[in-house]
C-alpha positions in Angstrom: 4.4 -24.6 13.5 1.2 -23.9 11.5 1.1 -21.0 9.1 -1.8 -18.5 9.3 -3.9 -18.4 6.2 -3.0 -15.2 4.3 -5.3 -13.8 1.7 -3.3 -11.7 -0.8 -5.6 -9.0 -2.3 -4.6 -7.4 -5.6 -6.6 -4.8 -7.5 -6.3 -4.7 -11.3 -7.6 -2.2 -13.7 -6.4 -2.6 -17.3 -3.0 -3.6 -16.0 -2.8 -7.1 -17.5 1.0 -7.2 -18.0 2.1 -5.7 -14.7 -0.4 -7.9 -12.8 0.9 -11.0 -14.5 4.4 -10.0 -13.5 3.2 -9.6 -9.9 1.5 -12.9 -9.9 4.6 -14.6 -11.3 6.7 -13.3 -8.5 4.1 -14.4 -5.9 4.2 -17.9 -7.3 7.8 -18.2 -6.0 7.0 -17.4 -2.4 8.5 -19.5 0.3 5.4 -18.9 2.5 2.8 -21.4 1.1 -0.4 -21.0 3.1 -1.9 -18.2 0.9 -4.8 -17.6 -1.3 -4.4 -15.0 -4.0 -7.5 -12.9 -4.9 -7.4 -10.5 -7.9 -10.2 -8.0 -7.9 -10.7 -6.8 -11.5 -12.2 -3.3 -11.7 -14.0 -3.8 -15.0 -10.9 -4.0 -17.2 -11.2 -4.0 -21.0 -7.7 -5.2 -21.9 -8.3 -8.9 -21.6 -6.9 -9.1 -18.0 -9.5 -11.5 -16.7 -9.0 -14.0 -19.5 -5.2 -14.0 -19.4 -5.0 -14.1 -15.6 -7.4 -17.0 -15.5 -5.5 -18.9 -18.2 -2.0 -18.3 -16.7 -2.9 -18.6 -13.0 -5.9 -20.9 -12.7 -5.7 -21.1 -8.9 -6.1 -17.4 -8.4 -9.6 -16.3 -7.3 -10.9 -13.7 -9.8 -13.6 -11.3 -8.6 -15.0 -9.4 -11.5 -16.5 -6.0 -10.7 -19.1 -4.4 -12.9 -17.4 -1.0 -12.6 -14.2 0.6 -11.5 -14.4 0.7 -7.7 -10.9 2.2 -7.5 -8.3 1.0 -5.0 -10.4 1.2 -1.8 -13.6 -0.3 -3.2 -11.8 -3.1 -5.0 -9.6 -3.9 -2.0 -12.6 -4.0 0.2 -14.4 -6.4 -2.1 -11.3 -8.7 -1.8 -11.2 -8.3 2.0 -14.9 -9.2 2.4 -14.4 -12.3 0.3 -11.5 -13.3 2.5 -13.5 -12.7 5.7 -16.2 -15.0 4.3 -13.6 -17.7 3.5 -11.5 -18.0 6.6 -8.7 -15.6 6.1 -6.5 -15.1 9.2 -4.4 -12.3 7.8 -4.7 -10.0 4.7 -1.9 -8.8 2.5 -2.8 -5.8 0.4 -0.4 -5.7 -2.5 -0.3 -3.3 -5.5 -0.4 -5.0 -8.8 2.6 -3.0 -10.0 5.1 -4.7 -7.7 7.3 -7.7 -7.7 8.4 -9.4 -4.4 11.3 -11.2 -2.8 10.4 -14.9 -2.2 11.0 -14.5 1.6 9.2 -11.2 2.1 5.8 -12.7 3.3 7.5 -15.1 5.8 9.3 -12.1 7.4 6.1 -10.1 7.6 4.0 -12.9 9.0 6.6 -13.5 11.7 6.7 -9.9 12.6 2.9 -9.5 12.7 2.6 -12.6 15.0 5.4 -11.4 17.4 2.9 -9.6 19.7 -0.9 -9.2 20.1 -0.3 -5.4 20.1 0.9 -5.5 16.5 -1.9 -4.8 14.0 -0.1 -4.1 10.8 3.3 -4.7 9.2 5.0 -2.9 6.3 7.9 -4.0 4.2 10.9 -2.2 2.8 10.0 -1.0 -0.7 12.4 -0.2 -3.5 12.0 1.5 -6.9 11.6 -1.2 -9.5 13.7 0.6 -12.0 16.5 1.2 -9.5 16.5 -1.9 -7.4 18.7 -0.7 -4.5 17.1 2.7 -4.1 14.5 3.0 -1.4 10.9 4.2 -2.0 9.5 3.4 1.5 11.2 2.5 4.8 8.3 3.6 7.0 5.9 6.5 7.1 5.5 9.6 9.2 2.7 12.2 9.5 3.0 15.8 10.4 -0.2 17.5 11.5 1.6 20.8 11.6 2.6 20.8 7.9 -0.2 18.7 6.7 2.2 16.3 5.0 3.0 12.6 5.0 6.5 11.4 4.4 8.1 8.1 3.2 11.2 7.6 5.3 14.3 7.0 3.2 12.7 7.9 -0.1 15.2 8.1 -3.0 18.1 7.0 -0.7 20.4 4.2 -1.7 20.1 1.3 0.7 23.3 1.1 2.7 21.7 -0.6 5.7 20.5 2.6 7.3 17.0 1.2 7.7 17.7 -2.4 8.7 16.1 -2.2 12.1 12.5 -3.1 12.7 10.6 -0.3 14.4 7.2 1.3 14.9 6.0 3.7 12.3 3.0 6.1 12.0 1.5 4.8 8.8 2.1 2.3 6.1 1.5 2.7 2.3 -1.3 0.8 0.6 1.3 -0.5 -1.8 1.9 -3.4 0.7 0.2 -3.9 4.1 -0.1 -7.1 6.1 -3.0 -6.8 8.6 -4.6 -9.2 11.1 -8.2 -10.3 10.7 -9.1 -9.2 14.2 -7.9 -5.7 13.3 -10.1 -5.5 10.2 -13.1 -6.8 12.3 -12.4 -4.1 14.9 -11.7 -1.0 12.8 -13.4 -1.9 9.5 -12.2 -1.8 6.0 -10.7 1.0 3.9 -12.8 4.3 3.7 -14.1 4.5 0.1 -14.8 8.2 0.5 -11.1 8.6 -0.4 -11.5 8.1 -4.1 -7.8 7.9 -4.7 -4.8 8.1 -2.2 -4.6 8.6 1.6 -7.0 5.7 2.3 -3.9 3.9 3.6 -3.0 6.7 6.1 -6.6 6.9 7.2 -6.7 3.1 7.8 -3.4 3.4 9.7 -4.7 6.1 11.9 -7.8 4.1 12.8 -5.6 1.1 13.6 -3.3 3.1 15.9 -6.3 4.8 17.6 -7.7 1.3 18.3 -4.5 0.5 20.3 -2.4 -1.4 17.8 1.1 -0.8 16.7 2.2 -0.6 13.0 5.7 -2.0 12.4 8.3 -1.7 9.6 10.0 -5.0 8.8 13.2 -4.4 6.8 13.8 -8.1 6.1 10.7 -8.0 3.8 11.5 -6.5 0.4 9.5 -5.7 -2.6 9.9 -3.5 -5.7 7.4 -0.9 -7.0 6.8 0.4 -10.5 5.2 3.6 -9.2 1.8 5.0 -10.0 1.2 3.1 -13.2 -2.6 3.6 -13.1 -2.4 7.3 -12.4 0.0 8.4 -15.2 3.3 8.2 -13.4 5.1 10.1 -10.7 3.9 13.7 -10.3 1.4 13.5 -13.2 -1.3 16.2 -12.9 -4.0 13.6 -12.3 -1.9 12.1 -9.4 -1.1 15.5 -7.8 -4.8 16.7 -8.0 -6.1 13.5 -6.4 -3.5 13.5 -3.7 -4.2 17.1 -2.8 -8.0 16.4 -2.5 -7.4 13.2 -0.4 -4.8 14.8 1.9 -7.2 17.7 2.6 -9.9 15.2 3.5 -7.5 13.3 5.8 -6.2 16.4 7.7 -9.7 17.8 8.0 -10.7 14.6 9.8 -7.7 14.3 12.1 -6.1 17.7 12.6 -6.8 19.6 15.8 -8.1 23.2 15.6 -4.7 24.7 16.3 -3.1 22.7 13.5 -5.4 24.6 11.1 -3.6 27.8 12.0 -0.5 26.5 10.3 -0.9 23.4 8.1 -2.8 24.8 5.1 0.0 27.3 4.4 2.8 25.0 5.3 1.3 22.3 3.0 1.3 24.7 0.1 5.0 25.7 0.7 6.3 22.2 1.3 4.5 20.5 -1.6 5.1 23.4 -3.9 8.8 23.4 -3.2 9.0 19.6 -3.7 7.1 19.7 -7.0 9.2 22.6 -8.3 12.4 20.9 -7.3 11.4 17.6 -9.0 10.2 19.3 -12.2 13.3 21.4 -12.5 15.5 18.4 -12.0 13.6 16.4 -14.6 13.7 19.2 -17.1 17.5 19.6 -16.5 17.9 15.9 -17.4 
């Protein structure tokens, strides 16, 4: 049976070493019909030269400025559309992957014409059996998005494929026809939540988003934004979340979610910071 051509889109910005690690893990994939595209957002750390030397078959798209995640990803998607891509895999450069993960995702994406996107099970790179993402859910009432299973040890509790409400931009497999129907990522989200917005548009177009637990990757977490719960990260997530819920929340959600959002996120941040300080 023929394998669909998958274009793997990776955005790099001054992340030479982590991107090289990611490309090294991709070189061991069992799924062979792929083309890797690295979109470099005007790096100054020698990324382009080193990637070109170490991985000469990788397509390198050099941007003149930092287009951030959405803009860089869209440049890669448009390149793939022009060169015959049948599916697109969006993959963060701060990840490493299981050799079988793409085969499992492609099989799941091709299981039905109603399936538009597939997400893998994602673990913390520094704690390889601890879950970071096992599906995503959205609450319009609290104005929050949640990773199912986050920080839980994997004991098999998320080993069933199922439909989810959104998938993280850390890793998404999407059909070409879906991109052609709903468009690319919304670049007005300068950082964060562009994945939830894309997921929402895909679902409203009539497609399902599925979680595939057989596909496994490991994530090094927010390398480009200063790490987990950095001020830079929290500020940009707040701005992007506000844009997202302003776009999709009904009027009656507005009576609740701004206040609930402050309480939920304030509690989570305080709990994390107190825990980190105690350690």
